[in-house]
Every structure is written in C-alpha cells, then in structure tokens.
DOFI-555593 format. One record per atom (N, C-alpha, C, CB): residue number from 1; residue in one letter; atom name; x, y, z. Coordinates in pm, 1 decimal. Glycine has a CB too. Example, Ala and Ser with C-alpha at 12.3 -4.5 7.8 and 13.67 -1.06 7.14 Angstrom:
2
[r 1; A; N; [1319.0; -569.0; 780.0]]
[r 1; A; CA; [1230.0; -450.0; 780.0]]
[r 1; A; C; [1320.0; -330.0; 780.0]]
[r 1; A; CB; [1130.8; -447.3; 904.6]]
[r 2; S; N; [1285.0; -225.0; 708.0]]
[r 2; S; CA; [1367.0; -106.0; 714.0]]
[r 2; S; C; [1290.0; 3.0; 787.0]]
[r 2; S; CB; [1408.4; -59.8; 572.5]]
This chain:
97
[r 1; M; N; [3771.7; -4612.1; -2030.8]]
[r 1; M; CA; [3680.6; -4532.2; -2047.7]]
[r 1; M; C; [3549.5; -4682.0; -2089.4]]
[r 1; M; CB; [3733.8; -4396.7; -2175.2]]
[r 2; R; N; [3454.4; -4708.1; -2070.0]]
[r 2; R; CA; [3378.0; -4775.0; -2122.5]]
[r 2; R; C; [3227.2; -4736.8; -2229.1]]
[r 2; R; CB; [3362.9; -4832.3; -2018.9]]
[r 3; Y; N; [3230.0; -4789.2; -2275.1]]
[r 3; Y; CA; [3156.4; -4783.4; -2377.3]]
[r 3; Y; C; [3020.4; -4833.4; -2446.9]]
[r 3; Y; CB; [3220.2; -4804.2; -2423.7]]
[r 4; P; N; [2910.8; -4797.8; -2388.1]]
[r 4; P; CA; [2773.6; -4870.4; -2398.7]]
[r 4; P; C; [2711.8; -4953.7; -2565.8]]
[r 4; P; CB; [2663.6; -4736.8; -2355.0]]
[r 5; V; N; [2862.0; -5084.6; -2546.9]]
[r 5; V; CA; [2798.0; -5124.7; -2664.7]]
[r 5; V; C; [2670.8; -5104.7; -2773.7]]
[r 5; V; CB; [2791.3; -5204.9; -2635.4]]
[r 6; G; N; [2635.2; -5187.3; -2664.6]]
[r 6; G; CA; [2517.6; -5224.7; -2728.3]]
[r 6; G; C; [2422.3; -5117.7; -2752.4]]
[r 6; G; CB; [2457.3; -5322.6; -2657.5]]
[r 7; M; N; [2365.8; -5027.7; -2687.4]]
[r 7; M; CA; [2317.0; -4908.5; -2688.5]]
[r 7; M; C; [2439.8; -4823.3; -2828.9]]
[r 7; M; CB; [2319.8; -4846.2; -2503.7]]
[r 8; L; N; [2533.7; -4793.2; -2837.3]]
[r 8; L; CA; [2633.6; -4761.9; -2967.8]]
[r 8; L; C; [2469.2; -4842.9; -3094.9]]
[r 8; L; CB; [2864.0; -4899.2; -2955.9]]
[r 9; M; N; [2493.2; -4976.5; -3094.0]]
[r 9; M; CA; [2452.5; -5061.6; -3171.9]]
[r 9; M; C; [2348.4; -5027.8; -3228.0]]
[r 9; M; CB; [2442.5; -5162.2; -3126.2]]
[r 10; F; N; [2251.9; -5032.1; -3155.4]]
[r 10; F; CA; [2101.8; -4985.8; -3194.6]]
[r 10; F; C; [2099.0; -4822.9; -3214.9]]
[r 10; F; CB; [1986.4; -5030.3; -3064.2]]
[r 11; L; N; [2158.4; -4707.7; -3233.7]]
[r 11; L; CA; [2169.6; -4601.0; -3243.6]]
[r 11; L; C; [2233.2; -4636.7; -3411.9]]
[r 11; L; CB; [2248.2; -4528.4; -3116.3]]
[r 12; V; N; [2304.3; -4670.2; -3454.6]]
[r 12; V; CA; [2377.9; -4733.4; -3560.6]]
[r 12; V; C; [2253.8; -4748.2; -3682.4]]
[r 12; V; CB; [2451.0; -4890.2; -3502.8]]
[r 13; V; N; [2186.9; -4899.4; -3600.8]]
[r 13; V; CA; [2094.8; -4933.7; -3655.8]]
[r 13; V; C; [1981.0; -4863.0; -3679.7]]
[r 13; V; CB; [2076.5; -5015.2; -3613.4]]
[r 14; A; N; [1951.4; -4754.9; -3622.0]]
[r 14; A; CA; [1822.5; -4645.9; -3620.8]]
[r 14; A; C; [1895.6; -4534.5; -3719.3]]
[r 14; A; CB; [1773.1; -4570.8; -3436.6]]
[r 15; L; N; [2002.6; -4522.2; -3680.8]]
[r 15; L; CA; [2079.8; -4415.8; -3858.4]]
[r 15; L; C; [2032.1; -4521.7; -3995.8]]
[r 15; L; CB; [2344.2; -4409.2; -3867.0]]
[r 16; Y; N; [2087.2; -4601.1; -3972.3]]
[r 16; Y; CA; [2061.2; -4693.3; -4068.7]]
[r 16; Y; C; [1910.4; -4755.7; -4146.7]]
[r 16; Y; CB; [2121.1; -4784.8; -4009.8]]
[r 17; A; N; [1836.1; -4750.8; -4013.0]]
[r 17; A; CA; [1640.7; -4702.7; -4094.3]]
[r 17; A; C; [1614.8; -4641.8; -4095.4]]
[r 17; A; CB; [1515.2; -4719.4; -4077.8]]
[r 18; A; N; [1678.9; -4533.3; -4060.9]]
[r 18; A; CA; [1611.3; -4428.4; -4073.4]]
[r 18; A; C; [1687.2; -4336.0; -4230.5]]
[r 18; A; CB; [1621.0; -4351.3; -3912.9]]
[r 19; H; N; [1806.4; -4424.3; -4325.4]]
[r 19; H; CA; [1834.3; -4375.0; -4410.5]]
[r 19; H; C; [1745.0; -4476.9; -4559.1]]
[r 19; H; CB; [1991.8; -4360.4; -4387.5]]
[r 20; N; N; [1727.4; -4591.4; -4496.6]]
[r 20; N; CA; [1629.3; -4709.4; -4596.3]]
[r 20; N; C; [1513.3; -4805.8; -4521.0]]
[r 20; N; CB; [1744.1; -4834.9; -4668.8]]
[r 21; D; N; [1478.4; -4763.6; -4616.1]]
[r 21; D; CA; [1326.4; -4834.1; -4554.9]]
[r 21; D; C; [1305.5; -4935.4; -4479.3]]
[r 21; D; CB; [1246.3; -4878.8; -4642.1]]
[r 22; L; N; [1383.8; -4994.0; -4430.0]]
[r 22; L; CA; [1420.0; -5074.8; -4348.5]]
[r 22; L; C; [1236.6; -5122.2; -4228.6]]
[r 22; L; CB; [1573.7; -4982.7; -4270.7]]
[r 23; K; N; [1196.8; -5058.0; -4206.0]]
[r 23; K; CA; [1005.6; -5092.9; -4146.1]]
[r 23; K; C; [942.8; -5114.2; -4221.2]]
[r 23; K; CB; [908.2; -4995.5; -4082.4]]
[r 24; R; N; [958.6; -5184.6; -4346.9]]
[r 24; R; CA; [875.8; -5243.6; -4486.2]]
[r 24; R; C; [886.6; -5387.3; -4480.4]]
[r 24; R; CB; [941.7; -5193.6; -4641.5]]
[r 25; L; N; [992.8; -5439.0; -4392.6]]
[r 25; L; CA; [1021.3; -5575.1; -4388.5]]
[r 25; L; C; [959.2; -5640.7; -4274.5]]
[r 25; L; CB; [1160.1; -5596.6; -4387.7]]
[r 26; K; N; [874.0; -5733.3; -4239.2]]
[r 26; K; CA; [848.4; -5836.3; -4160.7]]
[r 26; K; C; [924.1; -5895.5; -4068.4]]
[r 26; K; CB; [821.3; -5911.3; -4220.3]]
[r 27; T; N; [1057.7; -5937.1; -4098.0]]
[r 27; T; CA; [1159.0; -5971.5; -3991.6]]
[r 27; T; C; [1187.6; -5848.8; -3891.7]]
[r 27; T; CB; [1297.3; -6016.2; -4063.4]]
[r 28; F; N; [1175.9; -5721.6; -3924.3]]
[r 28; F; CA; [1229.6; -5601.8; -3874.7]]
[r 28; F; C; [1109.8; -5582.8; -3804.9]]
[r 28; F; CB; [1281.5; -5487.7; -3973.8]]
[r 29; R; N; [1008.3; -5566.6; -3820.9]]
[r 29; R; CA; [819.9; -5556.1; -3780.0]]
[r 29; R; C; [881.8; -5629.0; -3648.4]]
[r 29; R; CB; [653.9; -5669.9; -3904.2]]
[r 30; V; N; [858.0; -5760.1; -3693.2]]
[r 30; V; CA; [899.1; -5858.4; -3610.7]]
[r 30; V; C; [990.0; -5863.0; -3470.7]]
[r 30; V; CB; [951.2; -5921.9; -3690.5]]
[r 31; F; N; [1113.7; -5872.2; -3536.7]]
[r 31; F; CA; [1240.2; -5794.7; -3430.5]]
[r 31; F; C; [1197.1; -5666.8; -3342.2]]
[r 31; F; CB; [1374.7; -5728.0; -3531.8]]
[r 32; L; N; [1132.2; -5623.2; -3344.6]]
[r 32; L; CA; [1124.2; -5498.7; -3261.8]]
[r 32; L; C; [1001.2; -5539.0; -3125.0]]
[r 32; L; CB; [1067.5; -5353.2; -3379.8]]
[r 33; W; N; [903.5; -5620.5; -3192.4]]
[r 33; W; CA; [802.7; -5689.2; -3065.3]]
[r 33; W; C; [904.4; -5784.0; -2969.0]]
[r 33; W; CB; [658.8; -5808.8; -3141.7]]
[r 34; T; N; [927.9; -5868.5; -3036.4]]
[r 34; T; CA; [1048.7; -5984.6; -2965.7]]
[r 34; T; C; [1155.6; -5919.0; -2852.4]]
[r 34; T; CB; [1163.2; -6050.4; -3105.2]]
[r 35; Y; N; [1287.2; -5846.4; -2925.8]]
[r 35; Y; CA; [1346.9; -5788.6; -2872.2]]
[r 35; Y; C; [1312.9; -5661.5; -2779.2]]
[r 35; Y; CB; [1407.7; -5781.5; -2947.8]]
[r 36; N; N; [1182.3; -5606.0; -2776.9]]
[r 36; N; CA; [1093.1; -5516.9; -2690.6]]
[r 36; N; C; [1078.0; -5608.9; -2549.9]]
[r 36; N; CB; [931.1; -5482.1; -2773.5]]
[r 37; L; N; [1007.0; -5684.1; -2615.4]]
[r 37; L; CA; [925.8; -5786.0; -2507.0]]
[r 37; L; C; [1046.1; -5860.5; -2367.4]]
[r 37; L; CB; [850.4; -5945.6; -2627.6]]
[r 38; G; N; [1167.9; -5914.9; -2441.2]]
[r 38; G; CA; [1271.8; -6007.3; -2443.5]]
[r 38; G; C; [1319.1; -5877.2; -2326.5]]
[r 38; G; CB; [1366.4; -6058.5; -2612.3]]
[r 39; V; N; [1377.4; -5782.4; -2372.4]]
[r 39; V; CA; [1476.7; -5707.8; -2273.7]]
[r 39; V; C; [1408.0; -5630.4; -2073.8]]
[r 39; V; CB; [1527.8; -5552.0; -2400.4]]
[r 40; P; N; [1276.8; -5660.3; -2096.6]]
[r 40; P; CA; [1240.5; -5549.0; -2019.0]]
[r 40; P; C; [1182.4; -5731.5; -1949.5]]
[r 40; P; CB; [1123.6; -5375.6; -2088.9]]
[r 41; L; N; [1150.1; -5785.5; -1982.0]]
[r 41; L; CA; [1104.8; -5942.7; -1885.9]]
[r 41; L; C; [1299.5; -5962.7; -1848.0]]
[r 41; L; CB; [997.3; -6140.3; -2035.4]]
[r 42; T; N; [1361.5; -5961.9; -1961.2]]
[r 42; T; CA; [1466.7; -6036.9; -1822.2]]
[r 42; T; C; [1529.6; -5912.2; -1726.0]]
[r 42; T; CB; [1635.6; -6139.0; -1899.1]]
[r 43; A; N; [1508.4; -5807.9; -1775.3]]
[r 43; A; CA; [1554.4; -5685.3; -1614.8]]
[r 43; A; C; [1467.6; -5737.4; -1503.3]]
[r 43; A; CB; [1499.0; -5476.4; -1631.9]]
[r 44; A; N; [1334.1; -5736.6; -1522.2]]
[r 44; A; CA; [1277.7; -5758.9; -1496.2]]
[r 44; A; C; [1301.0; -5923.7; -1320.2]]
[r 44; A; CB; [1231.1; -5743.9; -1633.8]]
[r 45; M; N; [1350.5; -6030.9; -1392.0]]
[r 45; M; CA; [1340.2; -6071.3; -1340.7]]
[r 45; M; C; [1517.0; -6051.3; -1243.3]]
[r 45; M; CB; [1267.7; -6163.6; -1404.6]]
[r 46; L; N; [1604.2; -5998.6; -1384.0]]
[r 46; L; CA; [1714.7; -5921.0; -1290.1]]
[r 46; L; C; [1678.6; -5877.6; -1138.4]]
[r 46; L; CB; [1751.9; -5782.9; -1363.1]]
[r 47; L; N; [1540.4; -5805.0; -1145.3]]
[r 47; L; CA; [1549.9; -5726.7; -1014.4]]
[r 47; L; C; [1402.6; -5826.9; -917.6]]
[r 47; L; CB; [1514.2; -5510.3; -1054.1]]
[r 48; A; N; [1374.5; -5936.2; -989.3]]
[r 48; A; CA; [1335.8; -6044.2; -853.2]]
[r 48; A; C; [1394.0; -6112.1; -830.7]]
[r 48; A; CB; [1242.8; -6120.0; -840.0]]
[r 49; R; N; [1567.7; -6102.3; -902.2]]
[r 49; R; CA; [1663.3; -6237.9; -819.6]]
[r 49; R; C; [1710.6; -6111.8; -717.6]]
[r 49; R; CB; [1833.4; -6349.0; -935.6]]
[r 50; G; N; [1741.7; -6063.4; -760.4]]
[r 50; G; CA; [1868.1; -5932.0; -670.0]]
[r 50; G; C; [1832.4; -5888.3; -576.4]]
[r 50; G; CB; [1910.5; -5793.3; -728.7]]
[r 51; V; N; [1664.8; -5802.0; -578.7]]
[r 51; V; CA; [1599.6; -5768.4; -508.8]]
[r 51; V; C; [1661.5; -5874.5; -336.8]]
[r 51; V; CB; [1452.3; -5782.5; -590.2]]
[r 52; P; N; [1567.3; -5963.5; -368.1]]
[r 52; P; CA; [1561.3; -6062.2; -201.3]]
[r 52; P; C; [1700.6; -6091.3; -230.6]]
[r 52; P; CB; [1437.3; -6236.8; -171.8]]
[r 53; Q; N; [1805.6; -6087.9; -321.6]]
[r 53; Q; CA; [1948.9; -6120.5; -256.0]]
[r 53; Q; C; [1994.8; -6023.0; -170.0]]
[r 53; Q; CB; [2059.2; -6137.5; -355.4]]
[r 54; V; N; [1986.2; -5894.3; -205.4]]
[r 54; V; CA; [1995.8; -5768.6; -131.0]]
[r 54; V; C; [1945.3; -5768.3; 8.9]]
[r 54; V; CB; [1926.2; -5667.8; -201.3]]
[r 55; L; N; [1855.9; -5780.8; -19.8]]
[r 55; L; CA; [1747.7; -5762.9; 110.3]]
[r 55; L; C; [1780.9; -5892.5; 213.0]]
[r 55; L; CB; [1559.2; -5772.6; 50.3]]
[r 56; G; N; [1858.9; -6011.7; 140.8]]
[r 56; G; CA; [1881.5; -6144.7; 226.9]]
[r 56; G; C; [1754.5; -6216.4; 257.3]]
[r 56; G; CB; [1950.6; -6113.7; 367.2]]
[r 57; V; N; [1664.2; -6192.7; 184.5]]
[r 57; V; CA; [1551.6; -6296.6; 193.8]]
[r 57; V; C; [1578.2; -6425.1; 121.5]]
[r 57; V; CB; [1422.6; -6240.1; 137.8]]
[r 58; T; N; [1541.5; -6537.8; 167.0]]
[r 58; T; CA; [1554.6; -6669.5; 103.5]]
[r 58; T; C; [1521.8; -6672.0; 19.3]]
[r 58; T; CB; [1516.0; -6761.4; 138.2]]
[r 59; L; N; [1481.5; -6751.1; -115.9]]
[r 59; L; CA; [1394.3; -6781.0; -227.9]]
[r 59; L; C; [1340.8; -6921.0; -213.3]]
[r 59; L; CB; [1467.7; -6764.7; -361.2]]
[r 60; S; N; [1225.4; -6987.1; -190.0]]
[r 60; S; CA; [1179.5; -7090.1; -234.6]]
[r 60; S; C; [1271.0; -7192.9; -326.2]]
[r 60; S; CB; [1075.8; -7044.7; -292.8]]
[r 61; G; N; [1261.7; -7305.0; -292.6]]
[r 61; G; CA; [1362.2; -7375.8; -457.2]]
[r 61; G; C; [1228.7; -7368.3; -597.2]]
[r 61; G; CB; [1426.5; -7629.9; -424.2]]
[r 62; A; N; [1054.0; -7382.1; -583.0]]
[r 62; A; CA; [1023.0; -7299.0; -683.7]]
[r 62; A; C; [1002.0; -7199.5; -720.2]]
[r 62; A; CB; [976.1; -7311.4; -713.3]]
[r 63; A; N; [980.7; -7101.9; -619.8]]
[r 63; A; CA; [1018.9; -6930.7; -693.6]]
[r 63; A; C; [1178.2; -6916.7; -747.9]]
[r 63; A; CB; [1002.7; -6784.8; -550.3]]
[r 64; S; N; [1244.6; -6943.4; -730.1]]
[r 64; S; CA; [1432.3; -6932.7; -807.2]]
[r 64; S; C; [1419.3; -7042.5; -902.9]]
[r 64; S; CB; [1601.3; -6977.8; -680.0]]
[r 65; A; N; [1368.3; -7146.8; -922.9]]
[r 65; A; CA; [1310.1; -7174.4; -1088.6]]
[r 65; A; C; [1216.4; -7120.7; -1141.2]]
[r 65; A; CB; [1267.3; -7291.8; -1120.8]]
[r 66; S; N; [1142.6; -7012.5; -1058.8]]
[r 66; S; CA; [1038.0; -6952.8; -1219.9]]
[r 66; S; C; [1114.3; -6856.4; -1211.0]]
[r 66; S; CB; [843.8; -6904.8; -1231.0]]
[r 67; I; N; [1215.2; -6780.5; -1097.9]]
[r 67; I; CA; [1265.6; -6713.0; -1159.8]]
[r 67; I; C; [1343.9; -6739.5; -1303.9]]
[r 67; I; CB; [1318.1; -6674.6; -1078.5]]
[r 68; S; N; [1420.7; -6814.8; -1242.1]]
[r 68; S; CA; [1508.4; -6833.5; -1377.0]]
[r 68; S; C; [1431.4; -6923.8; -1477.7]]
[r 68; S; CB; [1659.8; -6907.4; -1344.6]]
[r 69; G; N; [1358.5; -7016.3; -1462.5]]
[r 69; G; CA; [1287.9; -6970.7; -1613.3]]
[r 69; G; C; [1250.1; -6901.2; -1704.4]]
[r 69; G; CB; [1231.4; -6978.2; -1631.2]]
[r 70; I; N; [1199.9; -6799.1; -1647.6]]
[r 70; I; CA; [1160.0; -6671.6; -1708.3]]
[r 70; I; C; [1276.0; -6562.9; -1755.4]]
[r 70; I; CB; [1071.3; -6605.9; -1605.7]]
[r 71; A; N; [1321.1; -6574.4; -1679.4]]
[r 71; A; CA; [1432.4; -6549.8; -1691.4]]
[r 71; A; C; [1549.4; -6590.9; -1852.3]]
[r 71; A; CB; [1458.1; -6610.0; -1567.8]]
[r 72; G; N; [1499.2; -6736.6; -1806.8]]
[r 72; G; CA; [1591.4; -6817.9; -1968.1]]
[r 72; G; C; [1486.9; -6761.6; -2085.6]]
[r 72; G; CB; [1591.6; -7055.8; -1976.9]]
[r 73; I; N; [1349.5; -6758.5; -2037.8]]
[r 73; I; CA; [1241.8; -6693.3; -2134.2]]
[r 73; I; C; [1281.2; -6582.4; -2194.7]]
[r 73; I; CB; [1120.0; -6656.2; -2071.6]]
[r 74; G; N; [1340.6; -6485.2; -2123.7]]
[r 74; G; CA; [1324.6; -6296.0; -2180.7]]
[r 74; G; C; [1456.4; -6305.9; -2305.0]]
[r 74; G; CB; [1384.6; -6127.9; -2001.4]]
[r 75; H; N; [1568.7; -6407.6; -2176.9]]
[r 75; H; CA; [1669.3; -6384.7; -2286.6]]
[r 75; H; C; [1656.5; -6483.9; -2430.4]]
[r 75; H; CB; [1816.0; -6410.4; -2214.7]]
[r 76; I; N; [1506.9; -6577.7; -2455.9]]
[r 76; I; CA; [1594.4; -6666.3; -2549.7]]
[r 76; I; C; [1450.9; -6540.0; -2649.5]]
[r 76; I; CB; [1601.1; -6914.3; -2539.4]]
[r 77; L; N; [1349.8; -6467.0; -2598.6]]
[r 77; L; CA; [1373.1; -6386.5; -2684.0]]
[r 77; L; C; [1440.3; -6284.9; -2718.5]]
[r 77; L; CB; [1315.8; -6366.9; -2696.2]]
[r 78; T; N; [1518.4; -6180.6; -2647.3]]
[r 78; T; CA; [1659.9; -6145.7; -2711.4]]
[r 78; T; C; [1715.5; -6128.8; -2801.5]]
[r 78; T; CB; [1722.2; -6188.6; -2701.7]]
[r 79; G; N; [1754.7; -6356.5; -2807.5]]
[r 79; G; CA; [1869.2; -6326.3; -2893.8]]
[r 79; G; C; [1741.8; -6433.2; -3022.5]]
[r 79; G; CB; [2079.6; -6401.4; -2824.2]]
[r 80; A; N; [1650.8; -6432.7; -2980.6]]
[r 80; A; CA; [1536.2; -6482.6; -3167.1]]
[r 80; A; C; [1528.3; -6348.2; -3215.3]]
[r 80; A; CB; [1315.3; -6560.1; -3155.0]]
[r 81; G; N; [1527.1; -6234.7; -3151.6]]
[r 81; G; CA; [1507.4; -6063.3; -3155.1]]
[r 81; G; C; [1649.3; -5990.1; -3221.9]]
[r 81; G; CB; [1484.8; -5994.9; -2970.9]]
[r 82; I; N; [1762.1; -6029.0; -3206.2]]
[r 82; I; CA; [1890.6; -6007.2; -3249.0]]
[r 82; I; C; [1899.4; -6115.8; -3370.4]]
[r 82; I; CB; [2001.3; -6024.8; -3125.3]]
[r 83; L; N; [1863.5; -6220.4; -3378.7]]
[r 83; L; CA; [1901.4; -6293.1; -3516.0]]
[r 83; L; C; [1788.0; -6233.4; -3577.8]]
[r 83; L; CB; [1910.3; -6471.2; -3525.7]]
[r 84; L; N; [1645.8; -6216.1; -3587.7]]
[r 84; L; CA; [1574.9; -6135.0; -3690.6]]
[r 84; L; C; [1600.1; -6039.3; -3733.5]]
[r 84; L; CB; [1484.0; -6107.7; -3674.3]]
[r 85; L; N; [1677.2; -5922.5; -3636.4]]
[r 85; L; CA; [1778.4; -5823.5; -3665.1]]
[r 85; L; C; [1855.6; -5813.5; -3766.7]]
[r 85; L; CB; [1851.1; -5819.6; -3587.7]]
[r 86; L; N; [1960.1; -5947.1; -3723.6]]
[r 86; L; CA; [2024.4; -5947.7; -3891.2]]
[r 86; L; C; [1982.2; -6023.6; -3954.9]]
[r 86; L; CB; [2157.6; -5972.0; -3923.4]]
[r 87; L; N; [1889.7; -6055.3; -3998.4]]
[r 87; L; CA; [1828.0; -6098.0; -4100.9]]
[r 87; L; C; [1771.9; -6008.6; -4181.3]]
[r 87; L; CB; [1749.8; -6175.0; -4069.6]]
[r 88; S; N; [1672.1; -5898.9; -4051.7]]
[r 88; S; CA; [1639.8; -5756.0; -4211.4]]
[r 88; S; C; [1745.2; -5727.0; -4195.8]]
[r 88; S; CB; [1524.6; -5595.4; -4217.3]]
[r 89; L; N; [1840.0; -5700.3; -4160.8]]
[r 89; L; CA; [1955.7; -5647.3; -4253.1]]
[r 89; L; C; [2023.1; -5709.4; -4370.7]]
[r 89; L; CB; [2054.7; -5626.5; -4179.3]]
[r 90; K; N; [2030.1; -5806.6; -4335.6]]
[r 90; K; CA; [2086.7; -5905.8; -4483.9]]
[r 90; K; C; [1971.9; -5892.0; -4613.3]]
[r 90; K; CB; [2094.1; -6111.6; -4436.4]]
[r 91; K; N; [1879.9; -5893.3; -4493.7]]
[r 91; K; CA; [1768.3; -5913.2; -4644.4]]
[r 91; K; C; [1759.1; -5812.8; -4738.3]]
[r 91; K; CB; [1610.9; -5925.8; -4612.9]]
[r 92; L; N; [1747.9; -5655.1; -4637.1]]
[r 92; L; CA; [1783.4; -5469.3; -4698.9]]
[r 92; L; C; [1898.4; -5482.7; -4822.2]]
[r 92; L; CB; [1879.7; -5340.6; -4540.0]]
[r 93; A; N; [2005.4; -5601.2; -4734.5]]
[r 93; A; CA; [2178.8; -5567.0; -4805.7]]
[r 93; A; C; [2123.7; -5621.0; -4940.1]]
[r 93; A; CB; [2356.2; -5676.9; -4730.0]]
[r 94; G; N; [2087.2; -5729.7; -4926.3]]
[r 94; G; CA; [2009.3; -5819.1; -5078.1]]
[r 94; G; C; [1967.3; -5759.8; -5188.2]]
[r 94; G; CB; [1878.0; -5889.1; -5055.9]]
[r 95; N; N; [1866.2; -5640.0; -5141.7]]
[r 95; N; CA; [1836.8; -5587.0; -5185.9]]
[r 95; N; C; [1870.6; -5502.4; -5325.6]]
[r 95; N; CB; [1823.1; -5569.9; -5110.4]]
[r 96; G; N; [1983.9; -5488.8; -5261.7]]
[r 96; G; CA; [2105.4; -5423.5; -5398.0]]
[r 96; G; C; [2064.0; -5231.7; -5295.6]]
[r 96; G; CB; [2005.4; -5450.5; -5682.4]]
[r 97; D; N; [2050.4; -5170.8; -5194.1]]
[r 97; D; CA; [2001.6; -5048.3; -5137.4]]
[r 97; D; C; [2152.8; -5112.0; -5091.4]]
[r 97; D; CB; [1838.3; -5007.3; -5040.2]]
C-alpha cells in the first residue's frame, strides 16, 4: 500500500502548528506563501507539458524551454518553502517549546 508521504508530513506539521504558536514566526508565514505559490506553478507546468504530449502536439523549442524554465521556478519556490518550514520548526524548537 502506498502512503502519500507529503500529505502526511503536512498533516503532522498542521497538528504541530495547532499546538504551538507557529503562525507568529515570519519564516512560517513566508513558507506558506512561497510553498503555496510553487506547488500550483509546478502542477500547472506539468499540465502544460503533459497535455500536448498526450495529444501528440509537437511544441516549438521556445515553448518547450519556457515550460521547463517556469517549472524550474516552481520547483525552486517549493524547495525554498520547505527550507523555510524547517527553519521555522528549528526556530520554534530553539525557544524551548
């Protein structure tokens, strides 16, 4: 049986945030914005890449490169968001909670 590890991790973080004052940290608020911009951007580019591929449409080199570049930006935002989450959790743990 497969488990959605990403979803389970964020459920555990949500429980942790509910019992601690995680929202007061600026790094956590920035994490929320950054991560929630990066994931849909990446998903949209997966769709933009996948639909033409399934339909058999050949993309121009410029279109293919732009999709790859925007998907890369989405991945960078998602990765930066995860780093901000880890920094937030470390900062909260360092305060003695």
